[in-house]
N, C-alpha and C positions, 0 to 999 in steps of 0.2 A: 388780562393779557399778557402774555410770555411771547415777544417779536424777540426779531433780529434780522431776518432772512428778508431780503428787497425783490421786488421784481420791477422791473419797468417797461414800460408801453411807448416806445418811441414812435415819432411821426415827424412828418411837417406840416407849417401852418401859416398862410404868406410869407414863401421863400423863407423860414428860419425853422432850426431842427429845434425840437422841444420833446420832452419827455413826461410823462406821470409815474408817479412812485407811488409802489403799493409794498405794505410792510406786512409780515406775518402773524398770523394768529394761529398759535398750534396747542393742541388739547384742546381747544374750547366748542369744534365744528367734527362729527361724525364724516368725515372725506378720508377718501384714501392718503394716507399719509399725516392725514391734519394739515396738509397744504392750503390753507383759505388764507385770501391776503385783502387787506380793505385799504383804498384809496387814503393817499397823505398828501398829496402834493403836485401841484407841475411846475418843471423848472425847465430853464431856455438851455441850449447848448446839446451836445450830443451823449445820448445814454452811455452810464460807465458798463452797462451789461455786457457781457461777451458770449453770451447762450441765449439760443431762441427757444421759446417757450410756447406750449400749446394749453390756452385755460379757457374756463369755461365762464363766463357774467353772469353771474347769479345776480348783482343790483348794479344800478349806478354806479357803488362805490366797490362791491366786492366782485372777487373772482376767485377761483380754484383751480391750481395748478394739477392737470393732466401728465404732461410729460415736459422733457424739457433736452434740447440736444444743442452741439454744436453749429454753426452755420456753414452750408457747403463749402466744400474746397473751392476755390476759380478752376476752372476747367484751364490748361494750356493748351493755345491754340495750336498747331503743326503747318509748316508749311506746306508741305506735299507727302506724297506715297515715300518716298525714299528717306525724308527726314523722320516719318514713321518708324519704319523698318528700321533704321541706323540708332534710334532710340532705345530697343531692345536691348537684354545681354547680350553677347558675344557667342552668336550659337550655331549651329549649322541650320540651315534651311532646305 
């Protein structure tokens, strides 16, 4: 196994943050980009992951990565119509 890359599955259990750690197994499986991950352990606390991933669960201990992306940006709420208008660059309406 040539590993290194890690994937994390974060969730809450009994009001505690925990996450599962999956380690990459590359070159061993015929998947797109050989992005196959095997379960390693469960840890408590916040996950160190900074991206979201879409995976297919192959078995209880194996997943295949389909894609990953940054989490969506938070939407800033505006107070009213005029605040929205003033947020645009200076231009003639």
